[in-house]
NULOTI-733895 format. One record per residue: residue number from 1; residue in three letters; chain; x, y, z of N, C-alpha, C in turn. Coordinates in steps of 0.001 Angstrom, whole numbers, plus 524288, in hexadecimal, padded with zeros to 5 digits. Example, Ala and Ser with C-alpha at 12.3 -4.5 7.8 and 13.67 -1.06 7.14 Angstrom:
node resi = 1 | resn = ALA | chain = A | npx = 83386 | npy = 7E9C6 | npz = 81E78 | capx = 8300C | capy = 7EE6C | capz = 81E78 | cpx = 83390 | cpy = 7F31C | cpz = 81E78
node resi = 2 | resn = SER | chain = A | npx = 83232 | npy = 7F736 | npz = 81BA8 | capx = 83566 | capy = 7FBDC | capz = 81BE4 | cpx = 83264 | cpy = 8001E | cpz = 81EBE
***
This chain:
node resi = 1 | resn = VAL | chain = A | npx = 7FC46 | npy = 714D2 | npz = D9694 | capx = 7FA9B | capy = 70F08 | capz = D945D | cpx = 7F73D | cpy = 70F08 | cpz = D917E
node resi = 2 | resn = LEU | chain = A | npx = 7F733 | npy = 70BCB | npz = D8C06 | capx = 7F4A5 | capy = 70C2D | capz = D883C | cpx = 7F122 | cpy = 7079E | cpz = D88A8
node resi = 3 | resn = LEU | chain = A | npx = 7F16E | npy = 70315 | npz = D8B20 | capx = 7EDF0 | capy = 6FE84 | capz = D8C94 | cpx = 7ED71 | cpy = 6FF40 | cpz = D91CD
node resi = 4 | resn = GLN | chain = A | npx = 7E9B7 | npy = 6FE77 | npz = D948B | capx = 7E9D5 | capy = 6FD9D | capz = D99A0 | cpx = 7E50A | cpy = 6F93B | cpz = D9AE6
node resi = 5 | resn = ALA | chain = A | npx = 7E7DF | npy = 6F46A | npz = D9CBE | capx = 7E54C | capy = 6F02E | capz = D9CE6 | cpx = 7E3E7 | cpy = 6EF85 | cpz = DA3E4
node resi = 6 | resn = SER | chain = A | npx = 7DF54 | npy = 6ECA7 | npz = DA471 | capx = 7DDF1 | capy = 6EB33 | capz = DAA8E | cpx = 7DBCF | cpy = 6E704 | cpz = DAA43
node resi = 7 | resn = GLY | chain = A | npx = 7DAA5 | npy = 6E460 | npz = DADEF | capx = 7D71E | capy = 6E079 | capz = DAF53 | cpx = 7D9F7 | cpy = 6DB90 | cpz = DB16C
node resi = 8 | resn = GLY | chain = A | npx = 7DE80 | npy = 6DAFA | npz = DB196 | capx = 7E0AB | capy = 6D53E | capz = DB131 | cpx = 7E11C | cpy = 6D468 | cpz = DB79D
node resi = 9 | resn = GLY | chain = A | npx = 7E260 | npy = 6CF9E | npz = DB826 | capx = 7E244 | capy = 6CE05 | capz = DBF08 | cpx = 7E2FB | cpy = 6C7F4 | cpz = DBE50
node resi = 10 | resn = LEU | chain = A | npx = 7E19A | npy = 6C662 | npz = DC26D | capx = 7E0E2 | capy = 6C0FB | capz = DC4EA | cpx = 7DBE3 | cpy = 6BF0E | cpz = DC4BE
node resi = 11 | resn = VAL | chain = A | npx = 7DBFB | npy = 6BA1D | npz = DC239 | capx = 7D5ED | capy = 6B795 | capz = DC212 | cpx = 7D580 | cpy = 6B141 | cpz = DC214
node resi = 12 | resn = GLN | chain = A | npx = 7D280 | npy = 6AF7F | npz = DC3C2 | capx = 7D2B5 | capy = 6A972 | capz = DC391 | cpx = 7D139 | cpy = 6A6FE | cpz = DBE5A
node resi = 13 | resn = THR | chain = A | npx = 7D329 | npy = 6A277 | npz = DBD96 | capx = 7D155 | capy = 6A086 | capz = DB972 | cpx = 7CB16 | cpy = 6A06A | cpz = DB89C
node resi = 14 | resn = GLY | chain = A | npx = 7C879 | npy = 6A0E4 | npz = DB488 | capx = 7C3DE | capy = 6A14C | capz = DB378 | cpx = 7C14B | cpy = 6A719 | cpz = DB435
node resi = 15 | resn = GLY | chain = A | npx = 7C497 | npy = 6AA20 | npz = DB62B | capx = 7C2AE | capy = 6AEA8 | capz = DB6E6 | cpx = 7C35F | cpy = 6B309 | cpz = DB29E
node resi = 16 | resn = SER | chain = A | npx = 7C1A7 | npy = 6B772 | npz = DB3FA | capx = 7C105 | capy = 6BC0A | capz = DAFBE | cpx = 7C388 | cpy = 6C09C | cpz = DB0F7
node resi = 17 | resn = LEU | chain = A | npx = 7C5DB | npy = 6C311 | npz = DAD8C | capx = 7C83D | capy = 6C8C8 | capz = DAE0A | cpx = 7C757 | cpy = 6CC69 | cpz = DA97F
node resi = 18 | resn = ARG | chain = A | npx = 7C6B3 | npy = 6D113 | npz = DAA4A | capx = 7C5BE | capy = 6D454 | capz = DA5AD | cpx = 7CAF1 | cpy = 6D80B | cpz = DA5A7
node resi = 19 | resn = LEU | chain = A | npx = 7CE20 | npy = 6D7D5 | npz = DA113 | capx = 7D16F | capy = 6DCB1 | capz = D9FF1 | cpx = 7CF6F | cpy = 6E03D | cpz = D9D3C
node resi = 20 | resn = SER | chain = A | npx = 7D151 | npy = 6E4DA | npz = D9D31 | capx = 7D087 | capy = 6EA6D | capz = D9AF1 | cpx = 7D56E | cpy = 6EC92 | cpz = D9945
node resi = 21 | resn = CYS | chain = A | npx = 7D3E9 | npy = 6EF60 | npz = D95C6 | capx = 7D9CD | capy = 6F368 | capz = D934D | cpx = 7D6F9 | cpy = 6F7CF | cpz = D90C9
node resi = 22 | resn = ALA | chain = A | npx = 7D93F | npy = 6FBFA | npz = D916A | capx = 7D871 | capy = 7016A | capz = D909E | cpx = 7DCB9 | cpy = 703E9 | cpz = D8D32
node resi = 23 | resn = ALA | chain = A | npx = 7DB92 | npy = 704C5 | npz = D88F3 | capx = 7DEE2 | capy = 70721 | capz = D8526 | cpx = 7DF38 | cpy = 70DA9 | cpz = D84B4
node resi = 24 | resn = SER | chain = A | npx = 7E3FF | npy = 7102B | npz = D8546 | capx = 7E381 | capy = 714E5 | capz = D84BE | cpx = 7E0FC | cpy = 71837 | cpz = D8013
node resi = 25 | resn = ARG | chain = A | npx = 7DFC0 | npy = 71B54 | npz = D7F5D | capx = 7DD06 | capy = 71E8F | capz = D7AFC | cpx = 7E200 | cpy = 71F91 | cpz = D76CB
node resi = 26 | resn = LYS | chain = A | npx = 7E647 | npy = 71F12 | npz = D791C | capx = 7EB3F | capy = 71FD2 | capz = D7462 | cpx = 7EACC | cpy = 719EB | cpz = D7086
node resi = 27 | resn = LEU | chain = A | npx = 7E89E | npy = 7160B | npz = D7331 | capx = 7E837 | capy = 71217 | capz = D6EAA | cpx = 7E2AB | cpy = 71130 | cpz = D6D77
node resi = 28 | resn = PHE | chain = A | npx = 7E104 | npy = 7147A | npz = D68FD | capx = 7DCA3 | capy = 714AF | capz = D667A | cpx = 7DD7F | cpy = 7157E | cpz = D5FBA
node resi = 29 | resn = PRO | chain = A | npx = 7DACE | npy = 71466 | npz = D5D42 | capx = 7D6E2 | capy = 70F9B | capz = D5E67 | cpx = 7DA4A | cpy = 709EE | cpz = D5E59
node resi = 30 | resn = ILE | chain = A | npx = 7D8D6 | npy = 706F3 | npz = D613D | capx = 7DB8A | capy = 701FA | capz = D62B0 | cpx = 7D815 | cpy = 6FCBF | cpz = D5F97
node resi = 31 | resn = ALA | chain = A | npx = 7DB22 | npy = 6FA7E | npz = D5B3B | capx = 7DA36 | capy = 6F707 | capz = D5790 | cpx = 7D7F1 | cpy = 6F1C6 | cpz = D5B1E
node resi = 32 | resn = VAL | chain = A | npx = 7DBE4 | npy = 6F020 | npz = D5E39 | capx = 7DAE3 | capy = 6EBEB | capz = D5F73 | cpx = 7DD33 | cpy = 6EB21 | cpz = D6680
node resi = 33 | resn = MET | chain = A | npx = 7D991 | npy = 6E9C9 | npz = D6A1B | capx = 7DA9B | capy = 6EA79 | capz = D7025 | cpx = 7D8F6 | cpy = 6E4F0 | cpz = D7229
node resi = 34 | resn = GLY | chain = A | npx = 7DC96 | npy = 6E3C2 | npz = D7661 | capx = 7DB5D | capy = 6DEEC | capz = D7879 | cpx = 7DF0A | cpy = 6DCEF | cpz = D7C39
node resi = 35 | resn = TRP | chain = A | npx = 7E151 | npy = 6D7CE | npz = D7D31 | capx = 7E370 | capy = 6D5BC | capz = D8116 | cpx = 7E734 | cpy = 6D117 | cpz = D7F1F
node resi = 36 | resn = TYR | chain = A | npx = 7EB74 | npy = 6D14D | npz = D8084 | capx = 7EFF6 | capy = 6CCDC | capz = D7FB0 | cpx = 7F13F | cpy = 6CBB4 | cpz = D8636
node resi = 37 | resn = ARG | chain = A | npx = 7F3FF | npy = 6C67D | npz = D85BC | capx = 7F5D9 | capy = 6C614 | capz = D8AB1 | cpx = 7FAF2 | cpy = 6C22B | cpz = D8B6E
node resi = 38 | resn = GLN | chain = A | npx = 7FCBA | npy = 6C265 | npz = D8F92 | capx = 802C1 | capy = 6BFF6 | capz = D8EF9 | cpx = 80414 | cpy = 6BDC4 | cpz = D94D0
node resi = 39 | resn = ALA | chain = A | npx = 803B3 | npy = 6B893 | npz = D93C0 | capx = 8042B | capy = 6B48C | capz = D989E | cpx = 809A8 | cpy = 6B305 | cpz = D994D
node resi = 40 | resn = PRO | chain = A | npx = 80C6F | npy = 6B350 | npz = D9DF8 | capx = 81214 | capy = 6B258 | capz = D9F69 | cpx = 813C1 | cpy = 6AE21 | cpz = D9C46
node resi = 41 | resn = GLY | chain = A | npx = 81886 | npy = 6AF64 | npz = D9932 | capx = 81B19 | capy = 6AB79 | capz = D9631 | cpx = 81878 | cpy = 6AB0B | cpz = D8FAE
node resi = 42 | resn = LYS | chain = A | npx = 81489 | npy = 6AD8B | npz = D8F98 | capx = 81161 | capy = 6ACD6 | capz = D8A15 | cpx = 8126C | cpy = 6B228 | cpz = D8706
node resi = 43 | resn = GLN | chain = A | npx = 81084 | npy = 6B163 | npz = D81A1 | capx = 80FFF | capy = 6B64E | capz = D7EDB | cpx = 80A27 | cpy = 6B93B | cpz = D805A
node resi = 44 | resn = ARG | chain = A | npx = 80ACE | npy = 6BD47 | npz = D7DF1 | capx = 805D8 | capy = 6C0DE | capz = D7F00 | cpx = 8024B | cpy = 6BE22 | cpz = D7B6F
node resi = 45 | resn = GLU | chain = A | npx = 7FCEC | npy = 6BDD5 | npz = D7BB8 | capx = 7F81D | capy = 6BBCE | capz = D77DF | cpx = 7F4C5 | cpy = 6BF22 | cpz = D7854
node resi = 46 | resn = LEU | chain = A | npx = 7F0E5 | npy = 6BE35 | npz = D7474 | capx = 7EC26 | capy = 6C0E7 | capz = D7410 | cpx = 7E80F | cpy = 6BEEC | cpz = D779F
node resi = 47 | resn = VAL | chain = A | npx = 7E4EE | npy = 6C2C8 | npz = D7A45 | capx = 7E09A | capy = 6C012 | capz = D7CF9 | cpx = 7DBFE | cpy = 6C266 | cpz = D7A65
node resi = 48 | resn = ALA | chain = A | npx = 7DB4A | npy = 6C7F8 | npz = D796D | capx = 7D787 | capy = 6C9BE | capz = D75EC | cpx = 7D7C8 | cpy = 6CEEA | cpz = D73D8
node resi = 49 | resn = THR | chain = A | npx = 7D6A8 | npy = 6D049 | npz = D6F0A | capx = 7D67E | capy = 6D536 | capz = D6CBD | cpx = 7D107 | cpy = 6D6D1 | cpz = D6A99
node resi = 50 | resn = MET | chain = A | npx = 7D04C | npy = 6DB88 | npz = D69AA | capx = 7CB2A | capy = 6DD09 | capz = D67FC | cpx = 7CCE4 | cpy = 6E227 | cpz = D63C4
node resi = 51 | resn = SER | chain = A | npx = 7CBC0 | npy = 6E1BF | npz = D5F12 | capx = 7CB8C | capy = 6E4F6 | capz = D5BCB | cpx = 7C795 | cpy = 6EAFC | cpz = D5C32
node resi = 52 | resn = ARG | chain = A | npx = 7C83F | npy = 6EE3D | npz = D59F7 | capx = 7C5AA | capy = 6F261 | capz = D5AB8 | cpx = 7BF4D | cpy = 6F160 | cpz = D586E
node resi = 53 | resn = ASP | chain = A | npx = 7BF3B | npy = 6ED37 | npz = D54D0 | capx = 7BA15 | capy = 6EB69 | capz = D529B | cpx = 7B7A0 | cpy = 6E6D3 | cpz = D55FE
node resi = 54 | resn = ALA | chain = A | npx = 7BAC1 | npy = 6E644 | npz = D5AB0 | capx = 7B832 | capy = 6E25C | capz = D5E02 | cpx = 7B9E2 | cpy = 6DCEC | cpz = D5CC7
node resi = 55 | resn = THR | chain = A | npx = 7BD54 | npy = 6DC2C | npz = D590A | capx = 7C021 | capy = 6D600 | capz = D5769 | cpx = 7C284 | cpy = 6D52E | cpz = D5A65
node resi = 56 | resn = THR | chain = A | npx = 7C20F | npy = 6D1A0 | npz = D5D50 | capx = 7C538 | capy = 6CE12 | capz = D630D | cpx = 7C782 | cpy = 6C981 | cpz = D6098
node resi = 57 | resn = ASN | chain = A | npx = 7CC40 | npy = 6C898 | npz = D6296 | capx = 7CF88 | capy = 6C4C0 | capz = D6229 | cpx = 7D214 | cpy = 6C2A9 | cpz = D6733
node resi = 58 | resn = TYR | chain = A | npx = 7D0DD | npy = 6BD9B | npz = D67F5 | capx = 7D29C | capy = 6BACD | capz = D6D92 | cpx = 7D63C | cpy = 6B71F | cpz = D6D89
node resi = 59 | resn = GLY | chain = A | npx = 7D8D6 | npy = 6B790 | npz = D7058 | capx = 7DD0D | capy = 6B2A9 | capz = D70BC | cpx = 7D9DF | cpy = 6ACE7 | cpz = D72B4
node resi = 60 | resn = ASP | chain = A | npx = 7DA80 | npy = 6A917 | npz = D701E | capx = 7D827 | capy = 6A487 | capz = D6FF4 | cpx = 7D713 | cpy = 6A2AC | cpz = D7691
node resi = 61 | resn = SER | chain = A | npx = 7DB40 | npy = 6A482 | npz = D78F4 | capx = 7DB2B | capy = 6A221 | capz = D7EEC | cpx = 7D7A2 | cpy = 6A4A1 | cpz = D8197
node resi = 62 | resn = VAL | chain = A | npx = 7D56E | npy = 6A919 | npz = D7FBC | capx = 7D0C9 | capy = 6ADA7 | capz = D8357 | cpx = 7CBD6 | cpy = 6AC9F | cpz = D813F
node resi = 63 | resn = LYS | chain = A | npx = 7CBCC | npy = 6AA67 | npz = D7B7D | capx = 7C700 | capy = 6AA63 | capz = D78C1 | cpx = 7C23A | cpy = 6A850 | cpz = D7CEA
node resi = 64 | resn = GLY | chain = A | npx = 7BEC4 | npy = 6AA85 | npz = D7CE9 | capx = 7B9C3 | capy = 6A8CB | capz = D7F72 | cpx = 7B97A | cpy = 6AA06 | cpz = D85F0
node resi = 65 | resn = ARG | chain = A | npx = 7BE3B | npy = 6AB54 | npz = D884A | capx = 7BE7A | capy = 6AD54 | capz = D8D6C | cpx = 7BFBD | cpy = 6B3CB | cpz = D8DDC
node resi = 66 | resn = PHE | chain = A | npx = 7C33F | npy = 6B5C7 | npz = D8A04 | capx = 7C3D0 | capy = 6BC4E | capz = D8B66 | cpx = 7C07F | cpy = 6BE03 | cpz = D86C5
node resi = 67 | resn = THR | chain = A | npx = 7BF6B | npy = 6C2E1 | npz = D88B1 | capx = 7BC8A | capy = 6C5E8 | capz = D849E | cpx = 7BDAB | cpy = 6CC63 | cpz = D8532
node resi = 68 | resn = ILE | chain = A | npx = 7BF13 | npy = 6CED0 | npz = D80DA | capx = 7C22D | capy = 6D2EC | capz = D7FB2 | cpx = 7BD7F | cpy = 6D701 | cpz = D7E7D
node resi = 69 | resn = SER | chain = A | npx = 7BE37 | npy = 6DB81 | npz = D8075 | capx = 7BA1A | capy = 6DFC4 | capz = D7F80 | cpx = 7BD0B | cpy = 6E575 | cpz = D7EE8
node resi = 70 | resn = ARG | chain = A | npx = 7BB21 | npy = 6E895 | npz = D7BE8 | capx = 7BE22 | capy = 6ED68 | capz = D7A2C | cpx = 7BA70 | cpy = 6F1DB | cpz = D79F5
node resi = 71 | resn = ASP | chain = A | npx = 7BB98 | npy = 6F632 | npz = D7BF9 | capx = 7B8DC | capy = 6FAC8 | capz = D7A6A | cpx = 7BC3B | cpy = 6FF7B | cpz = D779A
node resi = 72 | resn = ASN | chain = A | npx = 7BBD0 | npy = 6FF49 | npz = D729F | capx = 7BE95 | capy = 702AE | capz = D6FBF | cpx = 7BE82 | cpy = 7097C | cpz = D6FD3
node resi = 73 | resn = ALA | chain = A | npx = 7BA71 | npy = 70A65 | npz = D7292 | capx = 7B9FA | capy = 70FCC | capz = D7400 | cpx = 7BD11 | cpy = 71178 | cpz = D7987
node resi = 74 | resn = GLN | chain = A | npx = 7BCAD | npy = 70DBF | npz = D7D1A | capx = 7C064 | capy = 70ED5 | capz = D812A | cpx = 7C50D | cpy = 70B93 | cpz = D8116
node resi = 75 | resn = ASN | chain = A | npx = 7C7D5 | npy = 709F2 | npz = D7CB3 | capx = 7CC53 | capy = 7079F | capz = D7C5F | cpx = 7CD98 | cpy = 7037D | cpz = D7FD8
node resi = 76 | resn = THR | chain = A | npx = 7C9BC | npy = 700F1 | npz = D82A2 | capx = 7CAF0 | capy = 6FBA8 | capz = D85C9 | cpx = 7C9B9 | cpy = 6F653 | cpz = D83E9
node resi = 77 | resn = VAL | chain = A | npx = 7CBCE | npy = 6F2E5 | npz = D857C | capx = 7CA88 | capy = 6ED5E | capz = D8432 | cpx = 7CBB8 | cpy = 6EACB | cpz = D89B7
node resi = 78 | resn = ASN | chain = A | npx = 7C753 | npy = 6E695 | npz = D8A11 | capx = 7C663 | capy = 6E359 | capz = D8E7B | cpx = 7C79B | cpy = 6DD8B | cpz = D8CC3
node resi = 79 | resn = LEU | chain = A | npx = 7C9CC | npy = 6D982 | npz = D90E2 | capx = 7C989 | capy = 6D535 | capz = D9039 | cpx = 7C73D | cpy = 6D1E3 | cpz = D9535
node resi = 80 | resn = GLN | chain = A | npx = 7C236 | npy = 6D069 | npz = D93F7 | capx = 7BF97 | capy = 6CC98 | capz = D97EC | cpx = 7C120 | cpy = 6C65E | cpz = D96B9
node resi = 81 | resn = MET | chain = A | npx = 7C419 | npy = 6C509 | npz = D9BB5 | capx = 7C667 | capy = 6BF8E | capz = D9B3A | cpx = 7C3AC | cpy = 6BCC6 | cpz = D9EED
node resi = 82 | resn = ASN | chain = A | npx = 7C18D | npy = 6B958 | npz = D9D35 | capx = 7BD12 | capy = 6B509 | capz = DA030 | cpx = 7C020 | cpy = 6AFA4 | cpz = D9FA6
node resi = 83 | resn = ILE | chain = A | npx = 7BECD | npy = 6ABA7 | npz = DA273 | capx = 7C0BA | capy = 6A63F | capz = DA369 | cpx = 7C67E | cpy = 6A620 | cpz = DA2E2
node resi = 84 | resn = LEU | chain = A | npx = 7C8F1 | npy = 6A8F2 | npz = DA765 | capx = 7CF90 | capy = 6A978 | capz = DA74A | cpx = 7D1B9 | cpy = 6A522 | cpz = DA84B
node resi = 85 | resn = LYS | chain = A | npx = 7D5D2 | npy = 6A50C | npz = DA5FF | capx = 7D926 | capy = 69F78 | capz = DA6F5 | cpx = 7DE46 | cpy = 6A0ED | cpz = DA89E
node resi = 86 | resn = PRO | chain = A | npx = 7E174 | npy = 69D65 | npz = DAB40 | capx = 7E6D1 | capy = 69FE0 | capz = DAC73 | cpx = 7E98F | cpy = 6A087 | cpz = DA83E
node resi = 87 | resn = GLU | chain = A | npx = 7E884 | npy = 69E22 | npz = DA2FF | capx = 7ECC9 | capy = 69F74 | capz = D9F8F | cpx = 7EB23 | cpy = 6A501 | cpz = D9BBB
node resi = 88 | resn = ASP | chain = A | npx = 7E773 | npy = 6A7FD | npz = D9E9E | capx = 7E63A | capy = 6ADF0 | capz = D9C6C | cpx = 7EA29 | cpy = 6AFD1 | cpz = DA05E
node resi = 89 | resn = THR | chain = A | npx = 7ED4C | npy = 6AE21 | npz = DA53B | capx = 7EFCB | capy = 6B292 | capz = DA74E | cpx = 7F4F3 | cpy = 6B3C6 | cpz = DA3CE
node resi = 90 | resn = ALA | chain = A | npx = 7F3B6 | npy = 6B9E1 | npz = DA380 | capx = 7F815 | capy = 6BC8F | capz = DA054 | cpx = 7F936 | cpy = 6C193 | cpz = DA1B4
node resi = 91 | resn = VAL | chain = A | npx = 7FAF0 | npy = 6C4F5 | npz = D9EC9 | capx = 7FB33 | capy = 6CAF9 | capz = D9FEA | cpx = 7F7F0 | cpy = 6CBC1 | cpz = D9AC2
node resi = 92 | resn = TYR | chain = A | npx = 7F434 | npy = 6CF04 | npz = D9AF6 | capx = 7F03F | capy = 6D050 | capz = D9683 | cpx = 7F1F8 | cpy = 6D58D | cpz = D943E
node resi = 93 | resn = TYR | chain = A | npx = 7F2C2 | npy = 6D608 | npz = D8F03 | capx = 7F3CC | capy = 6DBF0 | capz = D8EA0 | cpx = 7EFDB | cpy = 6DE2D | cpz = D8A49
node resi = 94 | resn = CYS | chain = A | npx = 7EE61 | npy = 6E322 | npz = D8C1B | capx = 7EBAB | capy = 6E524 | capz = D88CC | cpx = 7EDA2 | cpy = 6E698 | cpz = D82D8
node resi = 95 | resn = TYR | chain = A | npx = 7EAE4 | npy = 6E5E1 | npz = D7E73 | capx = 7ECEB | capy = 6E80C | capz = D79BF | cpx = 7EA7E | cpy = 6EAB2 | cpz = D7598
node resi = 96 | resn = ALA | chain = A | npx = 7ECBC | npy = 6EF9C | npz = D7370 | capx = 7EA83 | capy = 6F2EA | capz = D6F47 | cpx = 7ED4B | cpy = 6F328 | cpz = D6B6D
node resi = 97 | resn = GLY | chain = A | npx = 7EA59 | npy = 6F284 | npz = D672C | capx = 7EE0A | capy = 6F2AF | capz = D6163 | cpx = 7EAF6 | cpy = 6F679 | cpz = D5EF4
node resi = 98 | resn = ILE | chain = A | npx = 7EE53 | npy = 6FA97 | npz = D5D3E | capx = 7EBCE | capy = 6FED0 | capz = D5AAA | cpx = 7EF30 | cpy = 6FD9F | cpz = D5531
node resi = 99 | resn = GLY | chain = A | npx = 7E98A | npy = 70009 | npz = D513F | capx = 7EB12 | capy = 7006B | capz = D4B5E | cpx = 7E9F8 | cpy = 6FBA8 | cpz = D48E9
node resi = 100 | resn = PRO | chain = A | npx = 7EABE | npy = 6FBFC | npz = D43B7 | capx = 7E8C1 | capy = 6F6AA | capz = D4019 | cpx = 7ED30 | cpy = 6F2C1 | cpz = D416A
node resi = 101 | resn = ASP | chain = A | npx = 7EB75 | npy = 6EDA2 | npz = D3F6C | capx = 7EF42 | capy = 6E86B | capz = D40AF | cpx = 7F4A4 | cpy = 6E907 | cpz = D3FB9
node resi = 102 | resn = VAL | chain = A | npx = 7F516 | npy = 6EAC5 | npz = D3B6A | capx = 7FA48 | capy = 6EBE7 | capz = D37E5 | cpx = 7FD47 | cpy = 6EF93 | cpz = D3A99
node resi = 103 | resn = ARG | chain = A | npx = 7FBA8 | npy = 6F457 | npz = D3D5F | capx = 7FFB0 | capy = 6F74E | capz = D4046 | cpx = 7FD0B | cpy = 6F7F0 | cpz = D45E5
node resi = 104 | resn = ARG | chain = A | npx = 7FBDF | npy = 6F44F | npz = D47B7 | capx = 7F8E1 | capy = 6F3CE | capz = D4EAB | cpx = 7FD3B | cpy = 6F5B2 | cpz = D5200
node resi = 105 | resn = GLN | chain = A | npx = 7FCA8 | npy = 6F82D | npz = D5575 | capx = 7FFE6 | capy = 6FA5E | capz = D59BD | cpx = 7FE18 | cpy = 6F7CC | cpz = D5E3E
node resi = 106 | resn = ASP | chain = A | npx = 80023 | npy = 6F4C4 | npz = D60FD | capx = 7FFF9 | capy = 6F1AB | capz = D6654 | cpx = 8007F | cpy = 6F3D2 | cpz = D6ABE
node resi = 107 | resn = TYR | chain = A | npx = 7FBDD | npy = 6F420 | npz = D6EF5 | capx = 7FD59 | capy = 6F63A | capz = D7426 | cpx = 7FA54 | cpy = 6F242 | cpz = D77AA
node resi = 108 | resn = TRP | chain = A | npx = 7FDFB | npy = 6F32F | npz = D7C02 | capx = 7FCDC | capy = 6EE85 | capz = D8040 | cpx = 7FCD4 | cpy = 6F185 | cpz = D8638
node resi = 109 | resn = GLY | chain = A | npx = 7F8BD | npy = 6EE70 | npz = D881C | capx = 7F895 | capy = 6F191 | capz = D8DC0 | cpx = 7FC9C | cpy = 6EE34 | cpz = D90EB
node resi = 110 | resn = GLN | chain = A | npx = 7FCAF | npy = 6EFAF | npz = D9670 | capx = 8013B | capy = 6ED7F | capz = D9A95 | cpx = 800F9 | cpy = 6E91C | cpz = D9BED
node resi = 111 | resn = GLY | chain = A | npx = 7FC06 | npy = 6E6B7 | npz = D9AF2 | capx = 7FB2A | capy = 6E149 | capz = D9C79 | cpx = 7F8EF | cpy = 6E0F8 | cpz = DA16F
node resi = 112 | resn = THR | chain = A | npx = 7F550 | npy = 6DCFF | npz = DA1AC | capx = 7F3A6 | capy = 6DB5E | capz = DA624 | cpx = 7F21F | cpy = 6D644 | cpz = DA889
node resi = 113 | resn = LEU | chain = A | npx = 7F373 | npy = 6D476 | npz = DACD0 | capx = 7F4B2 | capy = 6CECD | capz = DAD3A | cpx = 7EF02 | cpy = 6CC2E | cpz = DAF80
node resi = 114 | resn = VAL | chain = A | npx = 7EE83 | npy = 6C7D8 | npz = DACBE | capx = 7E961 | capy = 6C53F | capz = DAE19 | cpx = 7EBBE | cpy = 6C070 | cpz = DB197
node resi = 115 | resn = THR | chain = A | npx = 7E9E3 | npy = 6BEAA | npz = DB518 | capx = 7ECC0 | capy = 6B90A | capz = DB660 | cpx = 7E743 | cpy = 6B54D | cpz = DB8CB
node resi = 116 | resn = VAL | chain = A | npx = 7E6B3 | npy = 6B0D4 | npz = DB5D1 | capx = 7E381 | capy = 6AD27 | capz = DB7B5 | cpx = 7E4ED | cpy = 6A8E5 | cpz = DBA6F
node resi = 117 | resn = SER | chain = A | npx = 7E363 | npy = 6A81F | npz = DBEA5 | capx = 7E596 | capy = 6A417 | capz = DC3A3 | cpx = 7E132 | cpy = 69FC8 | cpz = DC247
node resi = 118 | resn = SER | chain = A | npx = 7E44B | npy = 69BAB | npz = DC1E8 | capx = 7E1F8 | capy = 6954E | capz = DC103 | cpx = 7DF5F | cpy = 69451 | cpz = DC6AF
***
């Protein structure tokens, strides 16, 4: 397994969860690391990513509620999710991008389910 995600589960509206993802040392150096999600019947969408230089990119729907962090030396990325809403319910996928933008190789974790009850 190249990307191992953990931390999903069931939480009530307004609650918090923390997702973690550890990347294999085979994936090094990782240019961009982060999270996407896919809700039933919807396309996969950006949640948050962080470049190696700590530049972040958040999806509009999670700005101000979710925080991404990354440890380049440990090849890990975390997502702190606060003030969760039912619309955050989705399978969350860890993502790692290797190489420059024009020749990026994409890697995906197996997905972890987050369910927010109303």
